C-alpha positions in Angstrom: 57.2 -107.2 123.6 60.4 -107.9 122.6 61.9 -106.5 126.0 59.7 -108.9 128.0 60.7 -112.0 125.8 64.9 -111.2 126.8 64.1 -110.6 130.0 62.5 -114.0 130.6 64.0 -116.8 127.7 67.3 -114.4 127.4 69.2 -113.1 124.8 68.8 -115.1 121.3 71.6 -117.3 120.3 72.7 -118.2 117.2 73.9 -122.1 116.3 75.3 -123.8 113.1 73.4 -125.7 111.0 73.9 -128.1 108.4 74.4 -126.4 104.6 76.0 -123.0 106.2 72.3 -122.1 107.8 71.8 -120.8 111.2 69.5 -121.6 114.0 68.4 -119.0 116.3 67.4 -120.0 120.0 66.5 -119.2 123.3 65.8 -121.1 126.9 62.0 -121.9 125.7 62.3 -123.9 122.0 58.2 -122.6 121.5 59.4 -119.0 121.5 62.5 -119.2 119.6 60.0 -118.2 116.7 59.4 -115.1 118.4 62.8 -113.6 118.0 61.7 -112.8 114.7 60.7 -109.2 116.1 64.0 -108.8 117.6 65.7 -106.0 115.2 67.9 -104.9 117.7 69.3 -108.9 117.3 68.9 -109.1 113.3 71.1 -105.4 113.0 73.6 -107.0 114.9 73.6 -109.9 113.0 73.6 -107.8 109.7 76.5 -106.3 110.6 78.6 -109.3 109.8 76.5 -109.7 106.4 76.1 -106.2 104.6 74.2 -108.3 102.0 71.5 -109.0 103.9 70.1 -112.4 105.8 67.2 -114.6 104.6 65.1 -115.4 107.5 62.6 -118.4 108.2 60.1 -118.7 110.7 58.1 -122.1 109.4 56.9 -123.0 112.9 56.3 -121.8 117.0 59.8 -122.4 118.0 62.0 -122.7 114.8 63.8 -119.9 113.2 66.5 -119.8 111.1 68.3 -118.1 108.9 71.4 -117.8 106.2 73.5 -115.4 104.7 71.6 -113.4 101.4 74.9 -113.7 99.5 75.2 -117.7 100.3 72.9 -119.1 97.1 73.6 -122.6 98.3 72.4 -121.8 101.4 69.3 -119.6 100.7 68.3 -123.1 98.3 68.5 -125.3 101.5 66.7 -122.6 103.4 64.0 -122.5 100.6 63.7 -126.4 100.7 63.8 -126.8 104.6 61.1 -123.7 105.5 58.5 -125.1 103.0 59.4 -128.7 104.8 59.3 -127.5 108.1 56.3 -125.3 107.6 54.0 -128.8 106.0 55.5 -130.9 108.3 54.2 -129.2 111.4 50.5 -127.9 111.0 49.2 -127.3 114.3 52.6 -125.3 114.9 52.9 -123.5 111.0 53.9 -119.6 111.2 55.2 -118.8 108.0 56.3 -120.7 104.9 58.0 -117.9 103.0 61.1 -115.9 103.3 61.9 -112.8 104.6 64.8 -110.5 103.8 66.7 -108.2 106.3 68.4 -105.8 105.3 69.3 -101.9 105.6 67.3 -102.1 108.8 64.3 -103.3 107.4 62.2 -106.5 106.4 61.2 -107.4 102.8 59.4 -110.3 101.4 62.1 -112.5 99.8 59.7 -115.6 98.7 56.0 -115.2 99.3 54.8 -117.4 101.5 52.8 -120.8 99.6 49.1 -119.7 98.2 50.3 -116.0 97.9 49.3 -113.6 95.5 52.8 -112.2 93.9 50.5 -109.6 92.3 
């Protein structure tokens, strides 16, 4: 799936976003969120951030991250992810935040309404 995504829509690119956040973009806005599945992309990014990356995929076309070591950017990402998620009911993906560290994904902040038991 990722190989098809890259072939059709190109390599993911990153764009600085206000508050220390970064946005992930491809050639088709509707598919930006699909780059969440591109493990090689995240591994390359994490090389510059050994503490990991906190990632939000609040809606189709929306994929943002902040270095886990940047507390202010992570706080902004927490707020922004929920705001983006709630603002697009037909385009929603997840209100949660995810941590990519050491080549693996984990839940950083559970999605709204998710049980933490």
